[in-house]
C-alpha positions as CSV (number, residue, x, y, z in Angstrom):
1,X,34.4,14.3,14.9
2,X,34.8,10.5,14.8
3,X,38.4,10.7,15.9
4,X,37.6,13.1,18.7
5,X,34.8,10.9,19.9
6,X,36.6,7.5,19.7
7,X,40.4,7.9,18.9
8,X,40.9,4.2,19.7
9,X,38.7,3.3,16.7
10,X,39.2,6.1,14.2
11,X,42.5,7.5,13.2
12,X,44.5,9.3,10.5
13,X,47.6,8.1,8.7
14,X,50.1,10.4,7.0
15,X,49.8,8.4,3.7
16,X,46.2,9.6,3.4
17,X,46.9,13.2,4.5
18,X,45.7,14.6,1.1
19,X,42.4,12.7,1.2
20,X,39.2,13.2,3.1
21,X,39.6,9.8,4.7
22,X,39.3,8.6,8.3
23,X,40.6,5.2,8.9
24,X,39.1,2.6,11.3
25,X,40.7,-0.2,13.2
26,X,39.5,-3.6,12.1
27,X,36.9,-5.2,14.3
28,X,36.1,-1.9,16.2
29,X,32.8,-1.0,14.5
30,X,29.6,-2.8,13.7
31,X,29.2,-3.8,10.1
32,X,25.7,-2.4,9.9
33,X,26.9,1.0,11.2
34,X,29.6,1.1,8.5
35,X,27.3,0.0,5.7
36,X,24.7,2.7,6.6
37,X,27.4,5.4,6.5
38,X,29.0,4.2,3.3
39,X,25.6,3.9,1.6
40,X,24.7,7.5,2.7
41,X,28.0,8.9,1.4
42,X,27.7,6.9,-1.9
43,X,24.1,8.2,-2.4
44,X,25.3,11.8,-1.9
45,X,28.0,11.4,-4.6
46,X,26.6,8.9,-7.1
47,X,25.2,10.1,-10.4
48,X,21.4,10.3,-10.5
49,X,21.2,7.6,-13.2
50,X,23.0,5.1,-11.0
51,X,20.8,5.9,-8.0
52,X,17.7,5.4,-10.2
53,X,18.9,2.0,-11.4
54,X,20.1,1.0,-7.9
55,X,16.8,1.9,-6.3
56,X,14.8,0.1,-8.9
57,X,16.9,-3.1,-8.5
58,X,16.7,-3.0,-4.7
59,X,13.1,-2.1,-4.4
60,X,13.7,1.4,-3.0
């Protein structure tokens, strides 16, 4: 979806063909946008014990 929406920003590279990665060109996205998406994906995949500790340390 990202590549179809903005191919000038998001792209694929053959080196990462076996991974679920989408690459982004430097300077083309807002850091807050990237941080929010990375945190959401991390929270989906992190073990529950890490989330509990993270949330406690960050007041969440």
